[in-house]
C-alpha positions as CSV (number, residue, x, y, z in Angstrom):
1,X,-3.3,3.7,-61.1
2,X,-0.3,4.1,-59.0
3,X,2.3,5.9,-61.5
4,X,4.6,7.4,-59.1
5,X,4.9,4.1,-57.1
6,X,5.4,2.4,-60.2
7,X,8.2,4.9,-61.4
8,X,10.0,4.7,-58.0
9,X,9.8,0.7,-58.2
10,X,11.3,0.7,-61.6
11,X,14.1,3.5,-60.6
12,X,15.0,0.9,-58.0
13,X,14.9,-2.2,-60.2
14,X,17.2,-0.2,-62.4
15,X,19.7,0.6,-59.7
16,X,19.1,4.4,-59.9
17,X,17.9,4.6,-56.1
18,X,18.6,2.1,-53.3
19,X,15.6,0.5,-51.5
20,X,17.6,1.7,-48.4
21,X,17.1,5.2,-49.8
22,X,13.4,5.1,-50.3
23,X,12.9,3.4,-47.1
24,X,14.8,6.1,-45.3
25,X,12.8,8.9,-47.4
26,X,9.3,7.2,-46.6
27,X,10.2,6.3,-43.2
28,X,11.3,10.3,-42.2
29,X,8.2,11.6,-44.1
30,X,5.6,9.5,-42.0
31,X,4.7,10.0,-38.7
32,X,5.4,7.9,-36.0
33,X,1.8,6.9,-35.7
34,X,1.9,5.9,-39.5
35,X,5.1,3.8,-39.0
36,X,3.6,1.8,-36.3
37,X,0.3,1.4,-38.1
38,X,2.3,-0.2,-41.0
39,X,4.0,-2.4,-38.4
40,X,0.7,-3.6,-37.4
41,X,-0.7,-4.1,-40.6
42,X,2.4,-6.3,-41.6
43,X,2.5,-8.0,-38.6
44,X,6.2,-6.9,-37.8
45,X,4.7,-5.4,-34.4
46,X,2.8,-7.2,-32.0
47,X,-0.1,-5.8,-29.9
48,X,1.5,-6.0,-26.7
49,X,4.2,-4.1,-28.1
50,X,2.0,-1.4,-29.0
51,X,2.1,0.4,-25.6
52,X,4.4,3.0,-26.7
53,X,2.3,3.4,-30.2
54,X,-0.9,3.9,-28.0
55,X,1.0,7.4,-26.3
56,X,1.6,8.3,-30.1
57,X,-2.0,8.4,-30.8
58,X,-2.4,12.0,-28.9
59,X,-3.4,14.2,-31.7
60,X,-1.7,17.4,-29.9
61,X,1.4,15.4,-29.5
62,X,1.5,14.7,-33.5
63,X,1.3,18.4,-33.6
64,X,4.8,18.6,-32.2
65,X,5.8,15.4,-34.3
66,X,8.7,17.1,-36.6
67,X,8.3,14.3,-39.5
68,X,4.1,14.8,-39.3
69,X,3.2,16.6,-42.2
70,X,0.5,18.4,-40.3
71,X,3.1,19.5,-37.6
72,X,3.6,23.2,-36.8
73,X,7.4,21.9,-37.0
74,X,7.4,20.1,-40.6
75,X,9.4,21.7,-42.8
């Protein structure tokens, strides 16, 4: 069961939080690799457009990505 996901969706339906705010929160929480993977999974990003994303796949680069939860710079 996705209790918190359901709760957040209900808050959006009730107008307590905007979909734009939810998207902004999610995108800033996710790493660049996560965002690119989500875009690929939803056919928003083509494989040809994936060249920049391949550069992000370096595990050492993720450690310097401020938004990556495992980053040494993540709050």
